[in-house]
N, C-alpha and C positions, 0 to 999 in steps of 0.2 A: 794669746789673744784675750783681751779683757771682755767683761760682760757686755758693755755697750757696743763694742765692735761686732761681737757675735750677734747681738740683737739686731743691729743694722744690717748685717749680712743676711740674717734670716728674713727680716722684713722685706728686703730688696728681692729676695728669691720668691717670697710669697706673692708680692705684687707682680713680679715678672710672670709667674705661672698664671695668675689671674688674667693678665693681659693676653697671654697665649690662648687661654680658653675663650675670652671675649672675642678675639679675632677669629678663632676657629668657628665659633657660633655665628658670628656675623657673616662669614663666608658660606657656611653650611645652610643657614636659614634666611639669607638675604636681609639681614637686619643692619642697616647702616648705622644705627645708634651704637651697635656693638663695637664698631671701629672707634668711636669716641670713648667708649668705656675702656677699650684696650689702650688707647693713647693715654688716658688718665692713669691707668694702672702702670704702664711703662714709665710715665713721668714720676709717679710715686716711687717706683723701684729705683730710679736714678737719684731721687732726693735722698733715699736711704743709703745708696752706694753709688756715688758718682763715677766710680771706676769700673762699673759693670759693663764691659764692652759689648756683650751679647745683646743687652737691652738697647744700646745705641743702634746696633745692626737691625734688630727687629723693628724698632720704632722708625728707623730710616726707611725700611722697606714699606712699612705702613704709610708713611708720609707720601711716598711717590706712587705706590700702587693703588691704595684704596682711598686716600684722601686728596690726591692730586696737588701736593705741595712739594714739587721736586727741589726747590731751593732749601727748604727745611730738611729734606731728606739728605741732601749733600752735606749739610752741617753734621747731622747725626752719623752718617756713614764715615765721614772724615774722623769724627771722634772715635768711632769703633775701631778703625784701622790704627789710629794713634795709640790707643790703649792696648790693642792686641794685633800686631802686624800679621799674625797667623790667620786672622779672619779675612781671608781673601775674597769672601763673598761681599764684603764691604766695597771693594774696588769694582766688582762686577755691577753691583746695584747702583753705585755712584755713577758708573758709566751710563746706565739706563736713565738715571735722573738728569744727567747732563744732556743726553740725547733728547729727552722731553723738552728741555729748555733750548734746544737747537744749538747747544754749545758742542759742536761736533769734534773739534780738536781735543777738548777735555775728555769727551766720551771715548774717543779712539785711544787716548793715553791710558785711561782706566781699563778699557778692554784689553789692551796690550799687557798692562801690568797683571791683570787677572790671568792671562794666558801663561805668564811666567811661573805661576805657582798653583793655579787652579787645576783640579783634576777631574771635576765632574764632566763627563762626556757631553751631555746635553748643553750645559752652559758654555763649555769650550766651543762647541759648534756655533752656538748663538753669537758668542763674542767674535769669532772669526768672520761670520757672515755680516755682523754689524760693522766691523772694521772695513770690510770690502765695500759695503753699501755706503757708509759714511764718507769714505774716501772718494767715491764717485758722485756724491751728492751735489757739490758745487757745479759739476758739469751738467748734471740732470737739471738743476735749477736754472741754469743759463739757457738751456735749450727750450724752455717753455715760454 
């Protein structure tokens, strides 16, 4: 690895860790500006290392959960999965983003894909419940 590659690798990890700290502080202390600082740090990390899949995952979650931009989340979560298919959390979170956009078929597909590889019991239960609810949604919608 040459010096510049190592430098970019280190810079990316530094910004990634900063983003994690900013997001934690924003959640802990209710500071919405912290989410913007986290987003900026994650974006800088990706500028230094555009193949850093974990950053796409964390930024994607930040987009849908704290900043209410599910479409941007879907893009980042798709990038995370493309770079590292083992990041099954990307599929789960992309399902939630699709759910927010009322794209229920896409949400169901992502939750099902998560269930094929995901092992976290809580998120598996959530995915199974969401699949069941979303499959029933058109029937519920028509009855109102």
